[in-house]
C-alpha positions in Angstrom: -48.4 62.2 262.9 -49.2 58.5 262.5 -45.8 56.8 262.1 -47.1 54.6 259.3 -48.5 57.6 257.4 -45.2 59.4 257.8 -43.3 56.4 256.3 -45.8 56.3 253.4 -45.3 60.0 252.6 -41.6 59.6 252.9 -41.5 56.8 250.4 -43.6 58.7 247.9 -41.4 61.8 248.4 -38.3 59.8 247.7 -40.0 58.3 244.7 -40.9 61.8 243.4 -37.3 63.0 244.0 -36.0 59.9 242.1 -38.3 60.6 239.2 -37.5 64.3 239.1 -33.8 63.5 239.1 -34.2 61.0 236.3 -36.2 63.6 234.2 -33.5 66.2 234.7 -30.7 63.7 233.8 -32.6 62.4 230.7 -33.5 66.0 229.6 -29.8 66.9 229.6 -29.1 63.8 227.5 -31.8 64.7 225.0 -30.3 68.0 224.2 -28.8 68.2 220.7 -25.2 67.1 220.7 -23.0 69.1 218.2 -20.6 67.0 216.1 -17.5 68.7 215.0 -17.1 69.0 211.2 -13.6 69.8 210.1 -13.4 73.0 208.0 -17.1 73.5 208.5 -16.9 77.2 207.5 -14.5 76.7 204.6 -11.8 79.0 206.1 -9.0 76.7 204.8 -7.2 76.9 202.5 -6.9 80.7 202.3 -8.3 82.4 199.3 -6.3 85.4 197.9 -7.4 89.0 198.6 -7.5 89.8 194.9 -9.6 88.8 192.0 -11.0 86.2 191.5 -10.7 85.7 195.3 -10.8 81.9 194.9 -8.8 78.9 196.1 -9.7 75.6 194.4 -8.0 73.7 197.3 -10.3 72.9 200.2 -8.9 71.2 203.3 -10.7 68.1 204.6 -13.3 68.2 201.8 -12.7 65.9 198.8 -13.8 66.2 195.2 -15.2 63.7 192.8 -13.0 62.5 189.9 -13.5 64.3 186.6 -16.3 62.7 184.6 -15.9 61.8 181.0 -18.5 64.4 179.8 -16.5 67.4 181.1 -13.0 67.4 179.6 -12.1 69.9 176.9 -15.7 70.0 175.6 -16.9 71.9 178.7 -13.7 73.0 180.5 -12.2 74.9 177.5 -15.2 77.0 176.5 -15.8 78.1 180.2 -12.1 78.3 180.9 -12.5 76.2 184.0 -10.6 73.0 184.7 -12.5 70.3 186.6 -10.4 71.0 189.7 -11.8 74.6 189.7 -15.5 73.6 189.7 -15.5 73.6 193.6 -13.4 75.4 196.1 -13.5 78.3 198.6 -13.7 82.0 198.1 -13.1 85.2 200.1 -16.6 86.6 200.8 -15.8 90.2 199.8 -19.5 91.2 199.6 -20.3 89.2 202.7 -23.4 87.3 203.4 -25.1 88.7 206.5 -25.0 85.4 208.3 -21.7 83.7 207.1 -19.2 82.3 209.5 -15.7 83.6 209.3 -14.6 85.4 206.1 -14.8 82.6 203.5 -17.5 80.4 202.0 -17.5 77.3 199.8 -18.7 77.1 196.2 -19.8 74.5 193.7 -20.5 75.2 190.0 -23.7 74.0 188.6 -22.3 71.3 186.4 -23.4 67.6 186.8 -21.4 65.6 189.4 -19.5 68.5 190.9 -19.0 67.4 194.5 -17.5 68.2 197.8 -17.6 65.5 200.5 -15.9 64.2 203.6 -16.0 61.1 205.7 -13.6 59.2 208.0 -11.9 57.3 205.2 -11.5 60.3 202.9 -10.2 62.7 205.5 -6.4 63.0 205.3 -6.1 63.1 209.0 -9.2 61.1 209.9 -10.5 63.9 212.0 -14.1 63.4 211.1 -15.0 60.1 212.8 -18.6 60.5 213.7 -20.8 57.4 213.4 -24.5 56.6 213.0 -25.2 55.5 216.6 -28.2 53.4 217.4 -30.8 55.3 219.4 -29.8 58.7 217.9 -31.3 60.9 215.2 -29.2 63.3 213.2 -29.6 66.7 211.7 -27.3 68.3 209.1 -27.8 72.1 208.5 -26.0 74.0 205.8 -26.4 77.7 204.8 -26.9 77.8 201.0 -27.4 80.5 198.4 -28.1 79.9 194.7 -26.6 82.7 192.6 -28.7 84.2 189.9 -26.2 83.0 187.3 -27.8 79.5 187.8 -30.6 78.5 185.4 -34.0 78.1 187.0 -34.4 74.5 188.0 -30.8 73.9 188.8 -30.4 71.5 191.7 -28.0 70.8 194.6 -28.3 67.6 196.7 -27.2 67.8 200.4 -26.7 64.3 201.8 -25.7 62.2 204.8 -24.3 58.9 203.7 -22.3 55.9 204.7 -19.7 53.8 202.8 -20.7 50.2 201.7 -18.2 47.4 201.5 -16.9 48.6 198.2 -16.4 52.2 199.3 -19.5 53.5 197.5 -21.4 56.4 198.9 -24.8 55.2 200.0 -27.3 57.9 200.9 -29.1 57.7 204.2 -31.0 61.0 203.7 -31.0 63.7 201.0 -32.4 67.2 200.7 -32.6 68.7 197.2 -32.2 72.4 196.8 -33.8 73.9 193.7 -32.8 77.3 192.3 -35.4 79.9 191.5 -35.4 83.7 191.8 -38.2 83.4 194.4 -36.3 80.9 196.5 -33.1 83.0 196.6 -34.0 86.7 196.6 -31.2 89.1 195.9 -32.2 91.7 198.5 -29.1 93.3 200.2 -27.5 92.2 202.3 -27.7 88.7 201.0 -28.3 85.9 203.5 -27.5 82.2 203.3 -30.7 80.1 203.7 -30.5 77.1 206.1 -31.4 73.7 204.6 -31.7 70.6 206.7 -31.0 66.9 206.1 -32.7 64.8 208.8 -32.0 61.1 209.7 -34.6 59.6 212.0 -33.6 57.6 215.0 -31.1 54.9 214.0 -32.3 51.3 214.6 -30.0 48.4 215.1 -31.4 46.8 211.9 -30.4 49.8 209.7 -27.6 49.2 207.3 -25.9 52.4 208.4 -26.0 51.6 212.1 -22.5 52.0 213.5 -21.1 53.2 210.1 -19.1 56.4 209.8 -21.1 59.4 208.7 -20.3 61.1 205.4 -21.4 64.6 204.3 -21.9 65.4 200.6 -22.8 68.4 198.5 -23.5 67.3 194.9 -24.6 69.4 191.9 -27.3 67.4 190.2 -28.1 70.1 187.6 -28.5 68.5 184.2 -26.0 69.4 181.6 -28.6 71.1 179.4 -29.3 73.6 182.3 -25.6 74.2 183.2 -24.6 77.8 182.8 -21.4 77.9 184.8 -23.3 79.6 187.7 -22.6 78.6 191.3 -24.0 77.6 194.6 -22.4 79.2 197.7 -22.6 77.7 201.1 -21.2 78.0 204.6 -21.5 76.9 208.3 -22.0 73.2 208.0 -23.5 72.0 211.3 -24.2 68.4 212.4 -26.0 67.4 215.5 -27.1 64.1 217.1 -30.2 63.8 219.4 -30.6 60.7 221.6 -33.9 58.9 221.5 -36.3 60.0 224.3 -36.5 57.5 227.2 -40.2 58.1 227.7 -41.1 54.5 228.2 -38.4 54.0 230.8 -39.5 57.1 232.7 -43.2 56.0 232.8 -42.1 52.5 233.9 -40.0 54.0 236.6 -42.9 56.2 237.8 -45.4 53.3 237.7 -43.1 50.9 239.5 -42.3 53.5 242.1 -45.8 54.4 242.9 -47.0 50.8 242.8 -44.4 49.9 245.4 -45.6 52.7 247.7 -49.2 51.7 247.1 -48.4 48.1 248.1 -46.6 49.2 251.2 -49.6 51.4 252.2 -51.8 48.3 252.1 -49.7 46.4 254.5 -51.5 45.9 257.9 -50.0 47.8 260.8 -48.2 45.9 263.4 
């Protein structure tokens, strides 16, 4: 074989190997990266194995302070203190797709909340941040019980804290109760809802800030029945931005180099 042609083919072969290796490496980086969420399946604290199978204490998840509207006017007729409007329960009639043996619950009153972020975690275990160049997906299995009034709503959010410690929503998905949306066929199954944050840009206010996860009842008081939302298996993933431009640049540069070499006059 012509020595010059052999060198030309060898250069292109090396270029192809380099490009293939880069594609493999980049592909592995583009896979969704799970982010650990403490007490993601609401297994702690432990609920009792007797009626009402509820524990109002939830490790890692925090609750909003009692609003002025609740107090005796709402709490006494329902027999539920504000602290009892959110918690965990033993899933004795289990959802087909729950994780573990417990789930979380929120009653459908305004402002009932469970949330967690780095600053609110007692042990600071949840320290994920909104990294530039990554998109984020929050997935939560949710079921609206038929004790809720049609039109009751639950907001699922990813947020960050501003300089005053306020929750600032980055993305929110609203779940609305209806009998059609939550069929009561047995066995019951939690329905996955997603909250998606597009690729974080350096100019975004939340870039580099700690991620917060929030479940908030936004049911208006006139629709509140004391019914509840159940949920489980909180999953958070990050996906790096595709490096498509870089790959094409690499490929173009590589083949242009071999093309230039092929045009050099033979000695």
